[in-house]
N, C-alpha and C positions, 0 to 999 in steps of 0.2 A: 577544474581539471578532472578528467576521468582517469581513475587508476584501475589497474587490473583487479585489485582487491574489491573496489566498489562495484565494478561490473560483475564480478563473480558473485558478490553478495546479492546484488539486485536480481540476477538470473536465478540464484538459489531461492530468493523470496518468491519469484514468479513460479518456479517449479512447485513450491509448497502451496501457493495460492491457486494455481490453475491446473494442476496435475489431474485431479478428479474430473474436471470439465473435459480435458483432452481425452481421458479414458472413455468417458461417455460418448464423446464425439466419434472416436474410433470404433466403439462397439456398435453404434448406430449405423456406421458405414460397413459393418459386416466383418470386421477384423476380430480375431481371437484375442482374449485378454493377454496372454503371454506375448503375442505378436505386437499388440498395441503398447504394452509396457516397454518392449525393446525399442519401438519406434519413438516413444516419448523420450527415453533416455538418450537416444541418438540425436533427436531434435535439439535437446538442451545442450548436448555436447557441441553440436554444430553452431549453436548460438555463441557459445564460449569461444570456439575456434574463429568465428567471424569477427569477434571482438565488437559486437553490436553496441552502438552508442545508446545505452539505456535511458539516458537523460532526455534524448530527443523523442522518446516514445511517450505520448501523453495518455494513451489508452492501451495499456499492455494486454488487456483481455482480448480486445479486437485484433491487435497486432499478432498475438500468439495464435489466435483462432485461424486467422487467414493464412499465416505462415505454416501452421501445422496442417491445415487443409491441403495446401500445396504439396507438402511432404507426403501426405497420404495418397494424393493423386499420382505423384511421381512414383511412389512405391507400387501403386496399383499397376501403372503402365509397365514398370520394370519387371514385376513378378507375375503379371497376368492374372490378377485375382478374378474370380468368377462372378462375384457380386459386389456391387458398389452402389450405394444410395446416392442420390444427388446431394452433394456436399453443401450447396446453397441452402437447402432445406434445413440443414443442421445449424448453419449460421443464423438463419432467420429465427429459429426457435430459441436461440440463445438469449436474445434481448439484453445485451450489455447496456447498462444505463450510461448515458453521457455524463461528463463532468458536471454539466449544468443541472441535469436531473438529480444527481447525487447531492449537489449543493442545495438545491431546492428542498429535497427530502430532509436534509440535515437542518436547514433553517426552520422548517415547519415543526420540528420536534422541540418545542419551547420547554417542555417539562425537563427533558434531558439537559438542555442548555442551562436551565435554572439550577439543576443539581450540581452541574460542573462549576457554575459561577459561585454557588455557595461554598463549595469545597475550595475553589481557588481563593476566595476571600479569606478563608481560614489559614492560608499559608503565611509563613513569615514574610515580611516585606522583601528580604533579600532573595527569596525564592520567587516571589511574584515578579521582581525586577528582571531576573535572568530568564524566566519563562516568557515574559513579555518580549524581551529582546530576541529570544530564540524563535518562538512560534508565531508572534505577531509581526515583528519587524524582519524576521528571516536572517538574523545575524548568525554567523558561525561562532564557535568558541573563542577564537582569537579576537574577533571583532567585539564580542561581549566583554572580554578581558580589557581591551583597549578603552572601551566606553565606560566601564565601571571602575577601572583601576584594580580589579581583582586579578589574582593569578588564574591561568587557564585551568589549573587543577581545581581551584575553588569554584570557578564557574561551573565546571563539570559536576562537582559534588553538589552544588546548589540546584542544578537542573535535576540531577538524579534524586536528590532528597525531595524536591518539589513534586516530581512525578510520583514518587513513592507515597508521599503524604496524600496526594490527590487520589491515588488508587485505594489507599486505606479508607479514606473518607467516603469515596464513592461505593466501595464494597459494602458499606453500611446501608446505603439506600438503593443501589443498583448492582447487586453482586454479579450479574451476567455481563456487565460492560467490559468490553475488550480494550486493551491498551491502544489499539489502532483507532478505535472510535474516539477515545479520549483525546488522543493527539490530533486527530482531524478536527475536533471541535474546539480545541484550545484557542486558535486564532479568533474565532467568533466570540468566545467568552472573554478573552483578554481585551479585545477591541471594545466590547460593550462595557466592561468594567472601567476602562480608561475614559470612555465617553461619560459615564456616570459621575466620575470624579470632577470633571470640568463642568 
């Protein structure tokens, strides 16, 4: 179920992740920086007003680029801007990797996966179990609690502790690793660790 809070949070995450890209896109199209910042803010407010189903968007970078390009074109028509570069050139330059390309890139980084696997195997078994259920099997907190017999709060605390311990361990070997990279690789690490047990 999509809630207003989750939609707001996802759009906020998109704003933080893609704002710089949209600024560059607007500047290349001949807009002033103050003008483009206003347009970006209005664009994200429009997304919130429209109550966009963020879960149905598999490639937010491409979605936002195309939607923002349309907003810039509409603004151009409405305000009669004197210069406008072909917006298709900007999209072509962007080179947003597909999900498949991203997965292939991640899978080829064996050294990073090995570091995460080593850190994962150092976790207490209770943390390994809830991380397995959360990131490999895709269970939510309630489902994990039902599966393990733990309270939801204990499940949450074990996930939090496990991720915290992973970050501490990985900071020893890979200080530049971001939490997003860690979380995206966990399903691969967990699945490989489970296969090694059997």
